[in-house]
N, C-alpha and C positions, 0 to 999 in steps of 0.2 A: 551557480550561475550568477553573473552580475549583469545589471542592466538598469533601465529607467522605467518607472511606471507612470503613465498618465492616468491619474485616478482622482475623481472628485467624489465628495461625500454623497452617499445615497440618501434620498428623501426617506423619511420614516414610512415604513410600509411593510407588507408581507415579504417573506423570503422569495416568493415567486415573481417579484417585480423585475421587469427587464432592465438591464444595465449593461454598460460596455466599459471594458478596461483595455487600454492599448499599452503594450509593453515592447521593450526593445530586446527581449530575450525569449528563447523558444520554449516558454512554459505557458502555453495559451489554452490549457484545458478549461472547459466550462466550470465556473465556480472556483477556480484555482485560488483566487485572492480573498474571497469573502464567503465562500461556502454557499453562495446563492446559485442554485442550478440554472437560473436565467441570466446570470452574468457571463457574457461571452468575452473571450480574450482575443485580441488581434495583435499581430506582430508588425512592427514598423521600425524604421531607423531611429537611432537616438535623437537625431535632429527633429524628425517629425513628431516623435513622442513628446519632446520638450515643447515644441510649438503648440501642440494640442493641450498640454498641461497648462501652459500660460493662457491660452484662449478659453479653456473650459468647455469647448464644444467641438464635436466631430465635424461640424460644418466649416471650420476654419481652414482656409487655404493660405499658407504663409507667403506664397508667391504673389497673390493678388489682394489679400485682405489685410486690414489694419487692426491694430489694438488701440486702446485708449490709455494715456498716461494718467498720473495722479491728478492732473489739471483738466482731464477730459479731452485732451488734444490727441488726435489720431497719429499713430506712427506705425511703421512697418519694421519687421524683423530683418536684420541683415542676413544675407546669404551665409550659411555656415562656412567657416574657413578655419584653418589651423594646420600645423605641421603633422604629417602622417606619422613621422617618427621624430624623436628629439634630436636636434642638430648635433648635440654633444654626446649623444648616446645615453644609455641608462645608467643610473647610479648603481654601482655594484652591490650596495647595501652592506650590511654587517653580518658576519657569520655568527649566528647565535645557536648553532646546533650543539646540543649536549648529548653525548653518547650515553646509552644506558649502562648501568653497572654490570660488570661481568657476572655477578651473582645477584639477581633481583629478588631472591626468595624472601628477604627481610624488608623489602620496600612496601610500604602501605600507601594506598591512595585514600585520602581523607575526603569524604563527601558528607555534607550536612544531612543527617537522617530525616530532617524535616523539610528538606528541599522538595519542591514540586516540579523542578526543572532538571534535576540530575539525580541519578541513582546508580549504584553499582549493579552490574549484571550478575545474576546467579546462574551457574552452569545448568543447562537443561539435563533432565534425567536420561540415563542410558536406556536403550531398548531392553526390555526384560526378557527377551528370547522367545516370546510367544506370539502367536497370531493375534490379530485384533478382532475381538468378537463383539458383535452388537454395538458398534459405534453409533451414537445417536446422530441423525441428520440434523445439523444446526440450521442450515438454510440451503434451499435449492435456488441458485441465482438464475434469473431470467435475463437473457440478452447480454449486451456489452458490459464487461466488468474490467475496467482498467485498474492499475495500481492506485489511482486516485479514488476509485470507488472502494478499494480495499482499505487504504489508509489515506484519508483525506488530508489535504495540505491546509493552506490558509491559516486560520488561527491555531491550528493544531501543531504547527511547526515549532512553537516554543517548547513543546514537550519532547523534542527529538532525543534529548539526553535522559529521558525518564520513561522507560518502556511501559511501566504499569499505567501511567497517566495517558500516554499517547494511544494505548490500546483501547481507550474509550471511543476511538473513532473507527474501530474495526467494522468494515462493511456497512457503515451507516447510510451510504448512498447507493448501495446495490439494491436491485429490485427483487423482492421475494416472489417466487413463482406461485406460491400458494394464494396470495391475496393481491398481487400487483403493487404492493406498497413498499416504501423504503423504511428500513429500521423498525419494522414491526414483524416479529416472528413468534411462533407459538413455542412456549416453554412446555416441554412434554412432562416436566415434573409437576408444575403447578396448573397446567392447562390454560394459562393466561398468555396474552400477547404482550410483548415488550421489546426493548431495544436488543439489537444483536449482541453488543459487548456484554450487557448485563446478563443475558441468557447464557452466553458462553461461560461467564464467570460462575453462574449458578451451577451449571453442569460440572465445572472443574471442582467446585467446593463439594459436590456430591460424588466425586470420583467417577464421573461419567465422561469417557472419551467421546469426541465428536468428529464429524466429517462435514466438509463443505462440498456441495456439488455445483459445478458451473458449466457454462456454455462454451462457445468457440473463442479461441484466442484469449483465454482467461489470463489476466495480468499484463495486458499490453500497456504501452506508455512508458512513463518514467521508471527507471530501474530502482525502485524504492525498497531499500532493505527492510524498513519497518513493515512493509506489506507481507513479509515472510516471518519476521520476528513475532508480530502480534498474534497470529493464530497459534503459534507454538506456545507462547507465553500464556495464552488463555485456555490451553488444554486441548488444542486440536491435534489430531493424529494424521489426517490425510486430507487432500484436496483432489477430488475426482471430477474431471471435466471432459468435454468433447475434444478440446485442444488447448495447448498452453502457448503463451508468449515465452520464447526460449529463456530469456534472462530471469524472469520470475520463477520459472520452473527450477532453474539452477539455484536461485536464492532459497527456495523452499527446501531443497535437498540440503543446503548448508546448515539449516536450522533443525535438521532431524525430522522434517515432515516427509510424508509420502505423496509426491505429486504423481497422480496416475491418470491415464486416459481410458475412456471406454473403447475397447477393441471394436465394438460396434457402436458408432455414435448414436444410433437410434435408442440405445439402452438408457440414454439420458431421460427419455420419456417414461421409463419404467419407474423412476423415482417418484414416490408419493409422500405427502406430508406425514410426518411421524415415523417414517421408515427407520429401521436400524440396519446398518451395513457391516458385514464382517469381511475382513481382508485376510485371505488364507494363502498359505504357501511361503510365509516369511522365513520359516526355519531353513528353507532351501533357496532363499533369495539369491538370484544370480542374474548377471547381465543377459539381456535378450530373452529371458524366460518370463512369460506373463504370469501375473498373480491371479488368483481366483477371488471373485466377489460373490457374496450371498446377500441379497436384499430381502429382509423380512418386513412384511407389511403389517399394518395394525390389525388386519383381519386374520392374521396367522398364516396367510399364504406367503410364498417366497419365490424369488427368481434368482437363478445363478447366471453370473456374467463373467466375462474375461476382462482383465484390466492390464493394460500395457504400461510399461515404464521405460525410461531411458538411462537408468542407473548404470554406471560402470563399476569396476571393483573398488576403486578409491571412494566413490560416492556411497557405495553400500557400507563401506567402513565408517563414513560420516553418520549414516543412519544408525548403525549398531552402537556407535559411541555416544549418540545423542545429539551431536552437531559436529560441524567441521572444526570448530574451535576446541571442542572436547577431544577430537582425534589428534589435533596438533599438540595438545597438552600431553598426550600419551607418548609422543615420539621423543 
């Protein structure tokens, strides 16, 4: 997206300090620009945003209020004017397209291994052909969870080309149902509370697959690819929710994740801290056929649930290959 930000520096203070940012593009999520959950974004025209940026206050009305010049004399902004389209048309530009070689097998992409902004992607592992047994519950998310909660924007956007670094923002603003806090979850290996990304990395290092449980319309908002890449990179196997935002559900499928929904939405309430979840029936994975879930609680008791999915045959192929890109490479 392109647009204008009317933004003035925050006074030093806690992250919870209230602030306002006015933008001319439709990315007005709370905390979008500075990761402050109390910074609210509002959308206005480029002209109004520019006027507010010059004035430095939301109270400014460019139709009636004046600004001061360098000599302290008041002046008013002219009413915006200009050509809607260039009178002589647009410059056709220069054709700089370079077609790829017919055989690209010998082409290497050089990326500085010490870069913290760019890294080459490594293909995700193929499904091993077995059901998922005793996946550790990473976090049970309470309430609204947009793609901005899953993969925060703001200062993190500089890492968009470096999957490992940007994965350090994974679910850091989602609310943990166990304690009502953000970015504080129990590590079932150490017993200590810590950040979501660090806990996921610890599980991955110990060979422990994990699962996220979420609420209604999980993944709404911006169709952010990293919100699906990050859980896969950090060792996640599945996301089980009451319902998905459609685009995020598809993005998870593309990365070889299992986006599943509780056949009975009330089963969300059966999930307890420290649970392990098995996903059964993958060897006969087929469109329209629910999978089975087994929830094993810390006290040794268990619940069996039904898990729905919306995979078609092609998408099941993505899952088995490890990702949509892996499947494309096979063709």
